[in-house]
All heavy atoms as a GROMACS GRO file, in nm:
protein
  583
    1MET      N    1  -0.027   2.134   1.723
    1MET     CA    2  -0.080   2.050   1.828
    1MET      C    3   0.037   1.972   1.888
    1MET      O    4   0.108   1.903   1.816
    1MET     CB    5  -0.185   1.955   1.771
    1MET     CG    6  -0.243   1.861   1.873
    1MET     SD    7  -0.366   1.746   1.808
    1MET     CE    8  -0.505   1.853   1.782
    2ASP      N    9   0.057   1.983   2.016
    2ASP     CA   10   0.165   1.907   2.079
    2ASP      C   11   0.115   1.768   2.118
    2ASP      O   12  -0.001   1.735   2.101
    2ASP     CB   13   0.225   1.983   2.197
    2ASP     CG   14   0.128   1.996   2.316
    2ASP    OD1   15   0.018   1.942   2.310
    2ASP    OD2   16   0.166   2.061   2.414
    3ARG      N   17   0.206   1.688   2.170
    3ARG     CA   18   0.172   1.548   2.203
    3ARG      C   19   0.062   1.539   2.308
    3ARG      O   20  -0.025   1.454   2.300
    3ARG     CB   21   0.295   1.474   2.252
    3ARG     CG   22   0.392   1.445   2.142
    3ARG     CD   23   0.503   1.362   2.194
    3ARG     NE   24   0.520   1.257   2.094
    3ARG     CZ   25   0.588   1.148   2.111
    3ARG    NH1   26   0.646   1.125   2.224
    3ARG    NH2   27   0.599   1.060   2.016
    4ARG      N   28   0.068   1.626   2.406
    4ARG     CA   29  -0.033   1.622   2.513
    4ARG      C   30  -0.172   1.650   2.456
    4ARG      O   31  -0.268   1.579   2.488
    4ARG     CB   32   0.002   1.724   2.621
    4ARG     CG   33  -0.091   1.717   2.741
    4ARG     CD   34  -0.053   1.814   2.848
    4ARG     NE   35   0.081   1.779   2.896
    4ARG     CZ   36   0.154   1.856   2.973
    4ARG    NH1   37   0.109   1.974   3.012
    4ARG    NH2   38   0.274   1.820   3.013
    5GLU      N   39  -0.182   1.750   2.369
    5GLU     CA   40  -0.311   1.780   2.308
    5GLU      C   41  -0.358   1.665   2.219
    5GLU      O   42  -0.478   1.633   2.216
    5GLU     CB   43  -0.300   1.908   2.226
    5GLU     CG   44  -0.283   2.034   2.309
    5GLU     CD   45  -0.253   2.156   2.223
    5GLU    OE1   46  -0.224   2.139   2.103
    5GLU    OE2   47  -0.260   2.266   2.276
    6ALA      N   48  -0.264   1.604   2.145
    6ALA     CA   49  -0.301   1.492   2.059
    6ALA      C   50  -0.352   1.375   2.142
    6ALA      O   51  -0.451   1.310   2.106
    6ALA     CB   52  -0.180   1.449   1.976
    7ARG      N   53  -0.289   1.348   2.255
    7ARG     CA   54  -0.335   1.239   2.341
    7ARG      C   55  -0.473   1.268   2.400
    7ARG      O   56  -0.557   1.179   2.412
    7ARG     CB   57  -0.233   1.214   2.452
    7ARG     CG   58  -0.112   1.142   2.401
    7ARG     CD   59  -0.023   1.098   2.515
    7ARG     NE   60   0.089   1.023   2.462
    7ARG     CZ   61   0.215   1.048   2.488
    7ARG    NH1   62   0.248   1.145   2.571
    7ARG    NH2   63   0.311   0.976   2.434
    8ARG      N   64  -0.495   1.392   2.437
    8ARG     CA   65  -0.627   1.429   2.490
    8ARG      C   66  -0.735   1.413   2.384
    8ARG      O   67  -0.843   1.361   2.411
    8ARG     CB   68  -0.625   1.573   2.540
    8ARG     CG   69  -0.555   1.591   2.671
    8ARG     CD   70  -0.560   1.734   2.716
    8ARG     NE   71  -0.477   1.754   2.834
    8ARG     CZ   72  -0.421   1.867   2.867
    8ARG    NH1   73  -0.439   1.975   2.794
    8ARG    NH2   74  -0.347   1.876   2.976
    9ALA      N   75  -0.704   1.458   2.261
    9ALA     CA   76  -0.800   1.444   2.152
    9ALA      C   77  -0.827   1.296   2.124
    9ALA      O   78  -0.942   1.256   2.103
    9ALA     CB   79  -0.749   1.515   2.027
   10ALA      N   80  -0.722   1.216   2.126
   10ALA     CA   81  -0.739   1.072   2.104
   10ALA      C   82  -0.823   1.010   2.215
   10ALA      O   83  -0.909   0.925   2.189
   10ALA     CB   84  -0.603   1.003   2.095
   11ALA      N   85  -0.801   1.052   2.338
   11ALA     CA   86  -0.879   0.999   2.450
   11ALA      C   87  -1.026   1.036   2.435
   11ALA      O   88  -1.114   0.954   2.462
   11ALA     CB   89  -0.823   1.052   2.582
   12ARG      N   90  -1.052   1.158   2.390
   12ARG     CA   91  -1.192   1.198   2.369
   12ARG      C   92  -1.258   1.113   2.260
   12ARG      O   93  -1.373   1.071   2.275
   12ARG     CB   94  -1.199   1.347   2.331
   12ARG     CG   95  -1.181   1.440   2.449
   12ARG     CD   96  -1.219   1.583   2.414
   12ARG     NE   97  -1.138   1.641   2.309
   12ARG     CZ   98  -1.022   1.706   2.327
   12ARG    NH1   99  -0.974   1.722   2.447
   12ARG    NH2  100  -0.957   1.756   2.224
   13LEU      N  101  -1.185   1.088   2.152
   13LEU     CA  102  -1.241   1.005   2.045
   13LEU      C  103  -1.262   0.861   2.091
   13LEU      O  104  -1.362   0.799   2.057
   13LEU     CB  105  -1.151   1.009   1.922
   13LEU     CG  106  -1.151   1.141   1.846
   13LEU    CD1  107  -1.048   1.138   1.734
   13LEU    CD2  108  -1.288   1.172   1.790
   14ARG      N  109  -1.168   0.809   2.169
   14ARG     CA  110  -1.185   0.673   2.222
   14ARG      C  111  -1.307   0.666   2.311
   14ARG      O  112  -1.380   0.567   2.313
   14ARG     CB  113  -1.060   0.628   2.296
   14ARG     CG  114  -0.955   0.570   2.205
   14ARG     CD  115  -0.848   0.496   2.282
   14ARG     NE  116  -0.770   0.584   2.368
   14ARG     CZ  117  -0.661   0.652   2.330
   14ARG    NH1  118  -0.619   0.641   2.207
   14ARG    NH2  119  -0.598   0.728   2.414
   15ALA      N  120  -1.330   0.771   2.387
   15ALA     CA  121  -1.448   0.774   2.474
   15ALA      C  122  -1.576   0.770   2.392
   15ALA      O  123  -1.678   0.722   2.439
   15ALA     CB  124  -1.444   0.898   2.562
   16LEU      N  125  -1.568   0.815   2.268
   16LEU     CA  126  -1.684   0.810   2.179
   16LEU      C  127  -1.695   0.676   2.107
   16LEU      O  128  -1.784   0.655   2.027
   16LEU     CB  129  -1.674   0.921   2.074
   16LEU     CG  130  -1.684   1.064   2.127
   16LEU    CD1  131  -1.655   1.163   2.014
   16LEU    CD2  132  -1.820   1.089   2.187
   17GLY      N  133  -1.600   0.586   2.135
   17GLY     CA  134  -1.605   0.454   2.075
   17GLY      C  135  -1.522   0.441   1.949
   17GLY      O  136  -1.530   0.342   1.878
   18ARG      N  137  -1.441   0.540   1.919
   18ARG     CA  138  -1.357   0.536   1.800
   18ARG      C  139  -1.213   0.509   1.841
   18ARG      O  140  -1.166   0.557   1.942
   18ARG     CB  141  -1.363   0.669   1.726
   18ARG     CG  142  -1.503   0.699   1.678
   18ARG     CD  143  -1.506   0.827   1.601
   18ARG     NE  144  -1.643   0.857   1.563
   18ARG     CZ  145  -1.694   0.977   1.559
   18ARG    NH1  146  -1.620   1.080   1.588
   18ARG    NH2  147  -1.818   0.994   1.523
   19GLN      N  148  -1.143   0.435   1.759
   19GLN     CA  149  -1.003   0.404   1.784
   19GLN      C  150  -0.916   0.499   1.702
   19GLN      O  151  -0.941   0.522   1.584
   19GLN     CB  152  -0.970   0.260   1.743
   19GLN     CG  153  -1.036   0.158   1.831
   19GLN     CD  154  -0.973   0.153   1.969
   19GLN    OE1  155  -0.855   0.180   1.984
   19GLN    NE2  156  -1.051   0.118   2.068
   20VAL      N  157  -0.813   0.553   1.764
   20VAL     CA  158  -0.720   0.641   1.696
   20VAL      C  159  -0.578   0.590   1.723
   20VAL      O  160  -0.524   0.614   1.830
   20VAL     CB  161  -0.732   0.787   1.747
   20VAL    CG1  162  -0.633   0.875   1.674
   20VAL    CG2  163  -0.873   0.837   1.728
   21PRO      N  164  -0.521   0.519   1.627
   21PRO     CA  165  -0.384   0.472   1.649
   21PRO      C  166  -0.287   0.589   1.643
   21PRO      O  167  -0.289   0.667   1.549
   21PRO     CB  168  -0.361   0.375   1.535
   21PRO     CG  169  -0.457   0.415   1.429
   21PRO     CD  170  -0.574   0.477   1.500
   22LEU      N  171  -0.202   0.601   1.744
   22LEU     CA  172  -0.105   0.708   1.746
   22LEU      C  173   0.020   0.671   1.668
   22LEU      O  174   0.086   0.757   1.612
   22LEU     CB  175  -0.068   0.744   1.891
   22LEU     CG  176  -0.181   0.802   1.975
   22LEU    CD1  177  -0.133   0.826   2.116
   22LEU    CD2  178  -0.231   0.931   1.914
   23GLU      N  179   0.054   0.543   1.667
   23GLU     CA  180   0.170   0.496   1.595
   23GLU      C  181   0.137   0.365   1.526
   23GLU      O  182   0.050   0.291   1.570
   23GLU     CB  183   0.287   0.473   1.691
   23GLU     CG  184   0.336   0.599   1.759
   23GLU     CD  185   0.453   0.572   1.852
   23GLU    OE1  186   0.518   0.466   1.838
   23GLU    OE2  187   0.479   0.656   1.937
   24ARG      N  188   0.208   0.339   1.415
   24ARG     CA  189   0.190   0.211   1.347
   24ARG      C  190   0.260   0.103   1.427
   24ARG      O  191   0.366   0.123   1.484
   24ARG     CB  192   0.250   0.217   1.208
   24ARG     CG  193   0.173   0.308   1.115
   24ARG     CD  194   0.224   0.299   0.974
   24ARG     NE  195   0.364   0.266   0.966
   24ARG     CZ  196   0.451   0.326   0.888
   24ARG    NH1  197   0.413   0.423   0.812
   24ARG    NH2  198   0.578   0.289   0.886
   25SER      N  199   0.202  -0.014   1.427
   25SER     CA  200   0.262  -0.127   1.496
   25SER      C  201   0.378  -0.182   1.414
   25SER      O  202   0.392  -0.155   1.295
   25SER     CB  203   0.158  -0.237   1.518
   25SER     OG  204   0.123  -0.295   1.394
   26ASP      N  205   0.461  -0.262   1.479
   26ASP     CA  206   0.572  -0.327   1.409
   26ASP      C  207   0.518  -0.416   1.298
   26ASP      O  208   0.576  -0.424   1.190
   26ASP     CB  209   0.656  -0.410   1.506
   26ASP     CG  210   0.738  -0.323   1.600
   26ASP    OD1  211   0.760  -0.204   1.569
   26ASP    OD2  212   0.780  -0.375   1.704
   27GLN      N  213   0.408  -0.482   1.326
   27GLN     CA  214   0.348  -0.572   1.226
   27GLN      C  215   0.302  -0.492   1.104
   27GLN      O  216   0.322  -0.535   0.990
   27GLN     CB  217   0.231  -0.647   1.289
   27GLN     CG  218   0.175  -0.756   1.201
   27GLN     CD  219   0.067  -0.836   1.271
   27GLN    OE1  220   0.005  -0.789   1.365
   27GLN    NE2  221   0.045  -0.956   1.224
   28GLU      N  222   0.244  -0.376   1.126
   28GLU     CA  223   0.199  -0.293   1.015
   28GLU      C  224   0.318  -0.241   0.934
   28GLU      O  225   0.316  -0.239   0.810
   28GLU     CB  226   0.115  -0.175   1.066
   28GLU     CG  227   0.066  -0.083   0.956
   28GLU     CD  228  -0.026  -0.150   0.854
   28GLU    OE1  229  -0.095  -0.246   0.891
   28GLU    OE2  230  -0.026  -0.106   0.738
   29ARG      N  231   0.425  -0.203   1.000
   29ARG     CA  232   0.545  -0.158   0.929
   29ARG      C  233   0.605  -0.273   0.847
   29ARG      O  234   0.651  -0.253   0.735
   29ARG     CB  235   0.647  -0.102   1.027
   29ARG     CG  236   0.611   0.036   1.076
   29ARG     CD  237   0.729   0.097   1.148
   29ARG     NE  238   0.752   0.032   1.277
   29ARG     CZ  239   0.718   0.081   1.393
   29ARG    NH1  240   0.660   0.197   1.401
   29ARG    NH2  241   0.743   0.015   1.505
   30LEU      N  242   0.603  -0.395   0.901
   30LEU     CA  243   0.653  -0.511   0.829
   30LEU      C  244   0.568  -0.538   0.705
   30LEU      O  245   0.621  -0.560   0.596
   30LEU     CB  246   0.654  -0.634   0.920
   30LEU     CG  247   0.696  -0.766   0.854
   30LEU    CD1  248   0.839  -0.757   0.802
   30LEU    CD2  249   0.683  -0.880   0.953
   31ARG      N  250   0.435  -0.534   0.719
   31ARG     CA  251   0.346  -0.554   0.605
   31ARG      C  252   0.371  -0.450   0.496
   31ARG      O  253   0.375  -0.480   0.377
   31ARG     CB  254   0.199  -0.547   0.648
   31ARG     CG  255   0.143  -0.679   0.686
   31ARG     CD  256  -0.008  -0.673   0.700
   31ARG     NE  257  -0.039  -0.722   0.832
   31ARG     CZ  258  -0.095  -0.653   0.930
   31ARG    NH1  259  -0.132  -0.530   0.912
   31ARG    NH2  260  -0.116  -0.706   1.047
   32GLN      N  261   0.390  -0.326   0.538
   32GLN     CA  262   0.413  -0.218   0.443
   32GLN      C  263   0.547  -0.238   0.370
   32GLN      O  264   0.556  -0.219   0.249
   32GLN     CB  265   0.412  -0.084   0.515
   32GLN     CG  266   0.414   0.034   0.422
   32GLN     CD  267   0.398   0.165   0.498
   32GLN    OE1  268   0.432   0.176   0.614
   32GLN    NE2  269   0.348   0.265   0.429
   33ALA      N  270   0.650  -0.281   0.441
   33ALA     CA  271   0.780  -0.306   0.380
   33ALA      C  272   0.771  -0.424   0.282
   33ALA      O  273   0.828  -0.419   0.172
   33ALA     CB  274   0.885  -0.334   0.487
   34GLN      N  275   0.699  -0.529   0.320
   34GLN     CA  276   0.682  -0.644   0.232
   34GLN      C  277   0.608  -0.604   0.104
   34GLN      O  278   0.643  -0.647  -0.005
   34GLN     CB  279   0.608  -0.757   0.303
   34GLN     CG  280   0.690  -0.826   0.408
   34GLN     CD  281   0.607  -0.923   0.491
   34GLN    OE1  282   0.488  -0.902   0.515
   34GLN    NE2  283   0.671  -1.030   0.537
   35GLN      N  284   0.507  -0.520   0.119
   35GLN     CA  285   0.431  -0.474   0.003
   35GLN      C  286   0.519  -0.389  -0.088
   35GLN      O  287   0.513  -0.401  -0.210
   35GLN     CB  288   0.307  -0.394   0.045
   35GLN     CG  289   0.225  -0.343  -0.072
   35GLN     CD  290   0.171  -0.454  -0.159
   35GLN    OE1  291   0.113  -0.550  -0.110
   35GLN    NE2  292   0.187  -0.442  -0.291
   36ALA      N  293   0.604  -0.306  -0.031
   36ALA     CA  294   0.693  -0.223  -0.112
   36ALA      C  295   0.789  -0.309  -0.193
   36ALA      O  296   0.811  -0.283  -0.312
   36ALA     CB  297   0.769  -0.126  -0.022
   37VAL      N  298   0.844  -0.412  -0.132
   37VAL     CA  299   0.935  -0.503  -0.203
   37VAL      C  300   0.859  -0.578  -0.312
   37VAL      O  301   0.907  -0.591  -0.426
   37VAL     CB  302   1.003  -0.601  -0.105
   37VAL    CG1  303   1.075  -0.712  -0.179
   37VAL    CG2  304   1.098  -0.526  -0.014
   38ARG      N  305   0.740  -0.626  -0.280
   38ARG     CA  306   0.660  -0.700  -0.378
   38ARG      C  307   0.626  -0.610  -0.497
   38ARG      O  308   0.638  -0.652  -0.613
   38ARG     CB  309   0.532  -0.751  -0.310
   38ARG     CG  310   0.449  -0.840  -0.398
   38ARG     CD  311   0.335  -0.911  -0.325
   38ARG     NE  312   0.262  -0.830  -0.229
   38ARG     CZ  313   0.260  -0.854  -0.098
   38ARG    NH1  314   0.327  -0.956  -0.048
   38ARG    NH2  315   0.190  -0.778  -0.017
   39THR      N  316   0.591  -0.486  -0.472
   39THR     CA  317   0.557  -0.392  -0.579
   39THR      C  318   0.679  -0.363  -0.666
   39THR      O  319   0.670  -0.365  -0.789
   39THR     CB  320   0.502  -0.261  -0.519
   39THR    OG1  321   0.384  -0.291  -0.444
   39THR    CG2  322   0.467  -0.160  -0.628
   40GLU      N  323   0.793  -0.339  -0.602
   40GLU     CA  324   0.915  -0.311  -0.678
   40GLU      C  325   0.953  -0.430  -0.766
   40GLU      O  326   0.983  -0.413  -0.885
   40GLU     CB  327   1.030  -0.277  -0.584
   40GLU     CG  328   1.158  -0.241  -0.655
   40GLU     CD  329   1.269  -0.206  -0.558
   40GLU    OE1  330   1.241  -0.167  -0.443
   40GLU    OE2  331   1.385  -0.217  -0.600
   41ASP      N  332   0.952  -0.549  -0.709
   41ASP     CA  333   0.986  -0.670  -0.786
   41ASP      C  334   0.889  -0.691  -0.902
   41ASP      O  335   0.930  -0.726  -1.013
   41ASP     CB  336   0.984  -0.794  -0.696
   41ASP     CG  337   1.099  -0.798  -0.597
   41ASP    OD1  338   1.194  -0.717  -0.610
   41ASP    OD2  339   1.093  -0.883  -0.504
   42THR      N  340   0.762  -0.668  -0.879
   42THR     CA  341   0.661  -0.688  -0.982
   42THR      C  342   0.682  -0.590  -1.097
   42THR      O  343   0.677  -0.629  -1.214
   42THR     CB  344   0.519  -0.672  -0.924
   42THR    OG1  345   0.500  -0.771  -0.824
   42THR    CG2  346   0.413  -0.688  -1.032
   43TYR      N  347   0.704  -0.463  -1.066
   43TYR     CA  348   0.722  -0.365  -1.174
   43TYR      C  349   0.852  -0.387  -1.250
   43TYR      O  350   0.859  -0.360  -1.370
   43TYR     CB  351   0.710  -0.222  -1.121
   43TYR     CG  352   0.566  -0.177  -1.116
   43TYR    CD1  353   0.494  -0.179  -0.999
   43TYR    CD2  354   0.500  -0.137  -1.232
   43TYR    CE1  355   0.362  -0.140  -0.995
   43TYR    CE2  356   0.368  -0.098  -1.230
   43TYR     CZ  357   0.299  -0.100  -1.112
   43TYR     OH  358   0.167  -0.061  -1.110
   44GLN      N  359   0.955  -0.440  -1.184
   44GLN     CA  360   1.078  -0.473  -1.257
   44GLN      C  361   1.052  -0.587  -1.355
   44GLN      O  362   1.096  -0.583  -1.470
   44GLN     CB  363   1.188  -0.512  -1.159
   44GLN     CG  364   1.251  -0.394  -1.089
   44GLN     CD  365   1.358  -0.434  -0.990
   44GLN    OE1  366   1.382  -0.552  -0.966
   44GLN    NE2  367   1.424  -0.336  -0.932
   45ALA      N  368   0.978  -0.688  -1.311
   45ALA     CA  369   0.945  -0.800  -1.400
   45ALA      C  370   0.850  -0.756  -1.511
   45ALA      O  371   0.860  -0.801  -1.625
   45ALA     CB  372   0.883  -0.914  -1.320
   46ALA      N  373   0.759  -0.665  -1.479
   46ALA     CA  374   0.660  -0.618  -1.576
   46ALA      C  375   0.722  -0.534  -1.687
   46ALA      O  376   0.665  -0.522  -1.796
   46ALA     CB  377   0.551  -0.540  -1.506
   47ALA      N  378   0.839  -0.477  -1.661
   47ALA     CA  379   0.904  -0.391  -1.760
   47ALA      C  380   0.936  -0.467  -1.888
   47ALA      O  381   0.938  -0.408  -1.997
   47ALA     CB  382   1.030  -0.331  -1.700
   48THR      N  383   0.958  -0.597  -1.879
   48THR     CA  384   0.992  -0.677  -1.997
   48THR      C  385   0.880  -0.773  -2.038
   48THR      O  386   0.899  -0.854  -2.128
   48THR     CB  387   1.120  -0.759  -1.972
   48THR    OG1  388   1.100  -0.843  -1.857
   48THR    CG2  389   1.240  -0.667  -1.948
   49CYS      N  390   0.766  -0.761  -1.974
   49CYS     CA  391   0.653  -0.851  -2.002
   49CYS      C  392   0.572  -0.797  -2.120
   49CYS      O  393   0.520  -0.685  -2.114
   49CYS     CB  394   0.566  -0.864  -1.878
   49CYS     SG  395   0.413  -0.958  -1.904
   50PRO      N  396   0.557  -0.876  -2.228
   50PRO     CA  397   0.478  -0.829  -2.343
   50PRO      C  398   0.330  -0.810  -2.309
   50PRO      O  399   0.264  -0.722  -2.363
   50PRO     CB  400   0.497  -0.938  -2.449
   50PRO     CG  401   0.555  -1.055  -2.378
   50PRO     CD  402   0.617  -1.007  -2.252
   51ASN      N  403   0.278  -0.891  -2.218
   51ASN     CA  404   0.138  -0.875  -2.178
   51ASN      C  405   0.116  -0.744  -2.102
   51ASN      O  406   0.013  -0.679  -2.118
   51ASN     CB  407   0.092  -0.994  -2.094
   51ASN     CG  408   0.087  -1.122  -2.176
   51ASN    OD1  409   0.067  -1.120  -2.296
   51ASN    ND2  410   0.107  -1.234  -2.110
   52CYS      N  411   0.213  -0.707  -2.020
   52CYS     CA  412   0.204  -0.580  -1.948
   52CYS      C  413   0.214  -0.462  -2.046
   52CYS      O  414   0.145  -0.362  -2.032
   52CYS     CB  415   0.311  -0.569  -1.841
   52CYS     SG  416   0.280  -0.672  -1.696
   53ALA      N  417   0.303  -0.476  -2.146
   53ALA     CA  418   0.317  -0.371  -2.247
   53ALA      C  419   0.184  -0.352  -2.320
   53ALA      O  420   0.141  -0.238  -2.344
   53ALA     CB  421   0.428  -0.406  -2.345
   54HIS      N  422   0.118  -0.463  -2.352
   54HIS     CA  423  -0.013  -0.456  -2.417
   54HIS      C  424  -0.116  -0.390  -2.324
   54HIS      O  425  -0.195  -0.306  -2.369
   54HIS     CB  426  -0.059  -0.596  -2.458
   54HIS     CG  427  -0.190  -0.597  -2.529
   54HIS    ND1  428  -0.207  -0.550  -2.656
   54HIS    CD2  429  -0.312  -0.639  -2.486
   54HIS    CE1  430  -0.334  -0.562  -2.690
   54HIS    NE2  431  -0.400  -0.617  -2.589
   55ALA      N  432  -0.115  -0.426  -2.197
   55ALA     CA  433  -0.209  -0.367  -2.100
   55ALA      C  434  -0.185  -0.217  -2.087
   55ALA      O  435  -0.281  -0.139  -2.080
   55ALA     CB  436  -0.195  -0.436  -1.964
   56ARG      N  437  -0.058  -0.175  -2.087
   56ARG     CA  438  -0.027  -0.031  -2.078
   56ARG      C  439  -0.077   0.043  -2.201
   56ARG      O  440  -0.133   0.152  -2.193
   56ARG     CB  441   0.123  -0.010  -2.060
   56ARG     CG  442   0.173  -0.048  -1.922
   56ARG     CD  443   0.316  -0.006  -1.899
   56ARG     NE  444   0.412  -0.074  -1.985
   56ARG     CZ  445   0.471  -0.190  -1.956
   56ARG    NH1  446   0.443  -0.251  -1.841
   56ARG    NH2  447   0.556  -0.245  -2.039
   57GLN      N  448  -0.057  -0.020  -2.316
   57GLN     CA  449  -0.101   0.042  -2.441
   57GLN      C  450  -0.253   0.052  -2.447
   57GLN      O  451  -0.308   0.157  -2.483
   57GLN     CB  452  -0.050  -0.038  -2.561
   57GLN     CG  453  -0.081   0.025  -2.694
   57GLN     CD  454  -0.026  -0.057  -2.809
   57GLN    OE1  455   0.025  -0.167  -2.789
   57GLN    NE2  456  -0.037  -0.006  -2.930
   58GLU      N  457  -0.322  -0.055  -2.410
   58GLU     CA  458  -0.468  -0.057  -2.414
   58GLU      C  459  -0.529   0.044  -2.317
   58GLU      O  460  -0.625   0.112  -2.350
   58GLU     CB  461  -0.520  -0.198  -2.379
   58GLU     CG  462  -0.498  -0.300  -2.488
   58GLU     CD  463  -0.592  -0.278  -2.605
   58GLU    OE1  464  -0.711  -0.255  -2.583
   58GLU    OE2  465  -0.541  -0.286  -2.719
   59ALA      N  466  -0.472   0.052  -2.198
   59ALA     CA  467  -0.528   0.139  -2.094
   59ALA      C  468  -0.481   0.283  -2.107
   59ALA      O  469  -0.542   0.373  -2.051
   59ALA     CB  470  -0.492   0.084  -1.956
   60GLY      N  471  -0.368   0.302  -2.176
   60GLY     CA  472  -0.311   0.436  -2.181
   60GLY      C  473  -0.256   0.478  -2.046
   60GLY      O  474  -0.244   0.596  -2.016
   61ASP      N  475  -0.222   0.378  -1.967
   61ASP     CA  476  -0.172   0.400  -1.831
   61ASP      C  477  -0.032   0.339  -1.821
   61ASP      O  478  -0.016   0.218  -1.837
   61ASP     CB  479  -0.266   0.333  -1.731
   61ASP     CG  480  -0.223   0.347  -1.586
   61ASP    OD1  481  -0.118   0.409  -1.560
   61ASP    OD2  482  -0.295   0.296  -1.499
   62PRO      N  483   0.069   0.422  -1.794
   62PRO     CA  484   0.205   0.369  -1.788
   62PRO      C  485   0.231   0.274  -1.670
   62PRO      O  486   0.336   0.212  -1.663
   62PRO     CB  487   0.292   0.493  -1.779
   62PRO     CG  488   0.203   0.598  -1.722
   62PRO     CD  489   0.065   0.565  -1.771
   63THR      N  490   0.136   0.262  -1.581
   63THR     CA  491   0.153   0.173  -1.465
   63THR      C  492   0.066   0.048  -1.474
   63THR      O  493   0.066  -0.032  -1.381
   63THR     CB  494   0.121   0.247  -1.334
   63THR    OG1  495  -0.018   0.286  -1.337
   63THR    CG2  496   0.208   0.370  -1.316
   64ALA      N  497  -0.005   0.030  -1.585
   64ALA     CA  498  -0.095  -0.085  -1.600
   64ALA      C  499  -0.014  -0.215  -1.602
   64ALA      O  500   0.098  -0.220  -1.650
   64ALA     CB  501  -0.177  -0.072  -1.727
   65LEU      N  502  -0.075  -0.319  -1.547
   65LEU     CA  503  -0.012  -0.451  -1.540
   65LEU      C  504  -0.106  -0.555  -1.602
   65LEU      O  505  -0.228  -0.539  -1.599
   65LEU     CB  506   0.016  -0.490  -1.395
   65LEU     CG  507   0.111  -0.401  -1.316
   65LEU    CD1  508   0.109  -0.437  -1.169
   65LEU    CD2  509   0.251  -0.409  -1.373
   66CYS      N  510  -0.045  -0.663  -1.651
   66CYS     CA  511  -0.126  -0.775  -1.699
   66CYS      C  512  -0.186  -0.845  -1.576
   66CYS      O  513  -0.143  -0.821  -1.463
   66CYS     CB  514  -0.039  -0.872  -1.780
   66CYS     SG  515   0.083  -0.964  -1.684
   67PRO      N  516  -0.285  -0.931  -1.596
   67PRO     CA  517  -0.349  -0.997  -1.482
   67PRO      C  518  -0.252  -1.075  -1.392
   67PRO      O  519  -0.267  -1.075  -1.269
   67PRO     CB  520  -0.452  -1.090  -1.547
   67PRO     CG  521  -0.484  -1.025  -1.677
   67PRO     CD  522  -0.355  -0.961  -1.722
   68VAL      N  523  -0.152  -1.138  -1.450
   68VAL     CA  524  -0.057  -1.216  -1.370
   68VAL      C  525   0.025  -1.125  -1.280
   68VAL      O  526   0.038  -1.150  -1.160
   68VAL     CB  527   0.036  -1.300  -1.463
   68VAL    CG1  528   0.147  -1.364  -1.383
   68VAL    CG2  529  -0.044  -1.404  -1.538
   69HIS      N  530   0.079  -1.018  -1.338
   69HIS     CA  531   0.161  -0.928  -1.257
   69HIS      C  532   0.075  -0.846  -1.160
   69HIS      O  533   0.122  -0.811  -1.050
   69HIS     CB  534   0.247  -0.837  -1.345
   69HIS     CG  535   0.363  -0.909  -1.404
   69HIS    ND1  536   0.377  -0.932  -1.539
   69HIS    CD2  537   0.471  -0.966  -1.344
   69HIS    CE1  538   0.489  -0.999  -1.559
   69HIS    NE2  539   0.547  -1.022  -1.443
   70LEU      N  540  -0.047  -0.816  -1.197
   70LEU     CA  541  -0.136  -0.746  -1.104
   70LEU      C  542  -0.162  -0.833  -0.981
   70LEU      O  543  -0.158  -0.785  -0.868
   70LEU     CB  544  -0.267  -0.710  -1.173
   70LEU     CG  545  -0.369  -0.636  -1.087
   70LEU    CD1  546  -0.313  -0.505  -1.035
   70LEU    CD2  547  -0.496  -0.611  -1.166
   71ALA      N  548  -0.186  -0.962  -1.003
   71ALA     CA  549  -0.207  -1.053  -0.890
   71ALA      C  550  -0.082  -1.061  -0.802
   71ALA      O  551  -0.091  -1.062  -0.678
   71ALA     CB  552  -0.245  -1.192  -0.940
   72ASP      N  553   0.036  -1.062  -0.866
   72ASP     CA  554   0.162  -1.062  -0.789
   72ASP      C  555   0.174  -0.936  -0.704
   72ASP      O  556   0.212  -0.942  -0.587
   72ASP     CB  557   0.283  -1.071  -0.882
   72ASP     CG  558   0.299  -1.209  -0.945
   72ASP    OD1  559   0.235  -1.305  -0.896
   72ASP    OD2  560   0.375  -1.219  -1.043
   73ALA      N  561   0.143  -0.822  -0.765
   73ALA     CA  562   0.154  -0.694  -0.692
   73ALA      C  563   0.059  -0.687  -0.574
   73ALA      O  564   0.091  -0.629  -0.471
   73ALA     CB  565   0.126  -0.577  -0.787
   74LEU      N  566  -0.056  -0.751  -0.588
   74LEU     CA  567  -0.155  -0.751  -0.480
   74LEU      C  568  -0.131  -0.861  -0.378
   74LEU      O  569  -0.200  -0.869  -0.278
   74LEU     CB  570  -0.296  -0.765  -0.538
   74LEU     CG  571  -0.342  -0.649  -0.628
   74LEU    CD1  572  -0.476  -0.681  -0.692
   74LEU    CD2  573  -0.348  -0.520  -0.549
   75GLY      N  574  -0.035  -0.946  -0.406
   75GLY     CA  575  -0.002  -1.054  -0.312
   75GLY      C  576  -0.098  -1.171  -0.318
   75GLY      O  577  -0.113  -1.246  -0.223
   76CYS      N  578  -0.164  -1.188  -0.432
   76CYS     CA  579  -0.260  -1.299  -0.447
   76CYS      C  580  -0.191  -1.424  -0.493
   76CYS      O  581  -0.093  -1.428  -0.554
   76CYS     CB  582  -0.366  -1.260  -0.547
   76CYS     SG  583  -0.463  -1.117  -0.498
   0.00000   0.00000   0.00000
């Protein structure tokens, strides 16, 4: 599908009342970058956290986090 066809398809969907973003906004890219940094920082800190180690062991999930680090990763 070339760009012209994609724009026509998007126009048809918009005519039906649906929104189809063709590109991410600068604000969305900024939010995504901030989340990536927050996630990386959280997992680095969680690597030495005994509560996170316990959560990983209990869940059997190598990516499990303790409640404190989970809240950090989610930006709460």
